[in-house]
N, C-alpha and C positions, 0 to 999 in steps of 0.2 A: 294899574290897568292901562294898556296901550290904546290910544284912540285911533284904532285902525279899522273900525267897522264902517259899513256902508248903509246900515239901517238900524233902527231901534224898534223893538217889539214890546208893547206894553200889555201887561195884564190889566184888568179893569177893576175888579173888586179889591178894595184896600190898597190900591195903587193910585187909581184915578178917582174913584168914588169910594168914600168910606162906607163900610158895611158892618153889620153885627148880626150874625146868624142867630144868636140867642134871642134877639127880639122877635124873630119869626116863631121860634119854639114857644116863647112866652105868649105871643098873641094867640096861637092855636090852642095853647093850654087854657087860656082864659075863655075861649069859645067853646071848648069841649069838656071843661071841668076836669082836665087831666093835669098832671105835673109836667113842667117843661122838659124834665129829664126823660119822661115817658114819651113825649112827642119826639124828641131827638132820637131816642132808641127805635121808635117805630119807623121814622124816616130812614134811618141808617139800615135797619133790617130789610127794608124794602127797596133800598138803593134809589130812593125817590129822586134826589137831585141828579144823580148820574143818568138815570133812565130818561127823565124829562129833558135833561140838557144834552142828550145825544139823539134826540128825535124819536125815542121809542113810542111816544104818544103825543097827540096834539093837545091843545089847551083844554078842550072839553073832556078828552079822555083823562088828562091829568087831574082835573077837578073831580071826576068820578072816582079815580084811584084814591085821592085824598079822602073823600067821603067814606070809601070802602075800608081803607086801612085804619082810619080813626074811628070808624063806627059811629059817625055822627052826621046828621043831615044838614050840613052847612050849605048855604046858598053860594052861588058863583061869586058874588061881590064880597062876601065874608072871606072866602078862600083867597081871592086876589089881594084883598087888603092885608090879610095876615102874611101871605107869601111875600108881598112887597115891603113889609115892615122892616126887613133887614137893610133896605136901601136907605142910606143917610144923606150926606152932603158931598158936594164937590167944591172945595174951596176955590174961590175965584182965581187965585194966583196959579193954580194948577191949569185951569183952562187957558189963562193968558199965556202961560209958559208953552203949552202945547201949540198954541197958535203961532208963537214965534219960532219954535223949534221946527215945525213942519215946513217952514220956508228955507231951512238950512239943511235938512236931512229927511229922507223918507221915513215916516213913522207908521207903524202898523199896530192893530189891536188884536190880541189873542185872548179869548175869554171863555171859560166854562160858564155858560149862561143859558137862558131860555127866553122864549118869546114874551112871556108876561113881564119879566124884568126889563127886557129891552124896550117894550112899549112904555113902561113907566119911566124909564130913563130918558127916552126921547121926549116925553112930555115935560120932564123936569128940566132938561137942557133948553127946551123951547121957552119955558117960563123964566128961567133964571138968566140964560145967556143969549136968548133970541136967535138960536140956531135951529133950523127946522129938523135936522137929523145929525145928532152928535157924531155918528160914524163918518161924517164928511170931514172930520178933523184928520182922519187917517187915510193914507193912500189906499189901504184895503183893510177890512175888518174880517177876522176869522172867528166866527161865533160857533161854539160847539154844536148847538142844536141845528145849525144849518149845514155844517160839514159832517155831522154825525161822528165826530171824534172828540176825545176828552183828555185833557191833561191829567196825569203825567204820562200818558201813553206815548211812546216814541213816535208813533205814526202821525200824531198831530203836528209834531215839530218837522218831520219829514215833509208833510203836506205843505206847511208854511214855506219852508226853504225852497221847495220846487216851485211854488206859486210865485214867490218874489224873485226867483232865479238868482239866489246868492248862496255862496258856500257858508257853512255853519260858522266858521271863524270870522266871517264878515258881518255877523249879526250880534247885536247886544239885546238881551232879553231881561226885562224887569218883572219880578213877580214877588208876592209876599209869602208864597207857599214853598216850604223847603223841598218837598217831593218834586214839585214842578221845576224848581231851579236845578235840582240834581239831575233830572232826566234830560233837560236841555244841555246841561254841562257835559253829560255823558256823550252827547252827540257832537261836542266840540263848539257849541254856541257859547259866546261870552255872556256871562250872567252877573246880575246884581240882585241880591235879595233885599227887598224893602221890608223893614221891620216897623210896622205902625206903632206909635204915631209918626215915625220917620217919614219924610216926604220926598218923593222922587225928585222934586225940583231942587232940593238942597244937594242931593247926590249928583245930579247931572250938572248943576251949576259949577261944580268943581272940575268938570271935564270941559264943558262949554262955557267959557268965561264971557262970551259975547252974545249969549241968548238973553 
C-alpha cells in the first residue's frame, strides 16, 4: 500500500475498543429467561441495532422497544447494563498510539453506534485515561446516531468525504467488518481490514515507523 493518504478514518468497535456482541445477547437472555440465540434473532428481526443507531428513536423509546420485543418488564438500568455489556477494553497502547498519531496526521472516527454506548465509553475513557471526552482524540467524529447514516451504506462514506474535504483516494479507512470495508473500497477509499485480535497499532506501525 502506498502511503499517499492525507487522513485516517477509524472504526470504533473491535478496532479501538474490544467488543463482544454475544455478551449482550447473553445478558438479556439471563434477564428474560430466554436463550441467547433467541435474543439475537429477536434483535435482528426488529433491526434493533440499525434503528437505534440511525436515530429512529431516542433512549427512552429504545428501552420501551426492548421491553416490547422481548415481552419482559425490564427496568431502565437493567436494559442499559445488558446493552453495554458488549463493551470491553481499550488497551493502553492503542490510546497512546492515537495520541501520537494525531500529531502527525488528521484522524477521524466513523462508527455505527448509539448514545447509550457513547455515554458509557466516555465514562470509561475518563476513568482509565483521564480524558473528559474520548472523541477529542479525533479531528471529527462521525457517529451514526447523530448523522442518521449507517455503514455500509455508501451515503455515510460520501458524507465523511464531503465533511473532511478530501478525495476518496486520499483517505485510509480501518474497520473490522468486511461489508464496511468493501463499501468504502467501492468508492475508491484505501482500506485495511482489521481482524481481531489483530491490533491496528501493529498494522500502522509498518507504515508509520516514527509514531
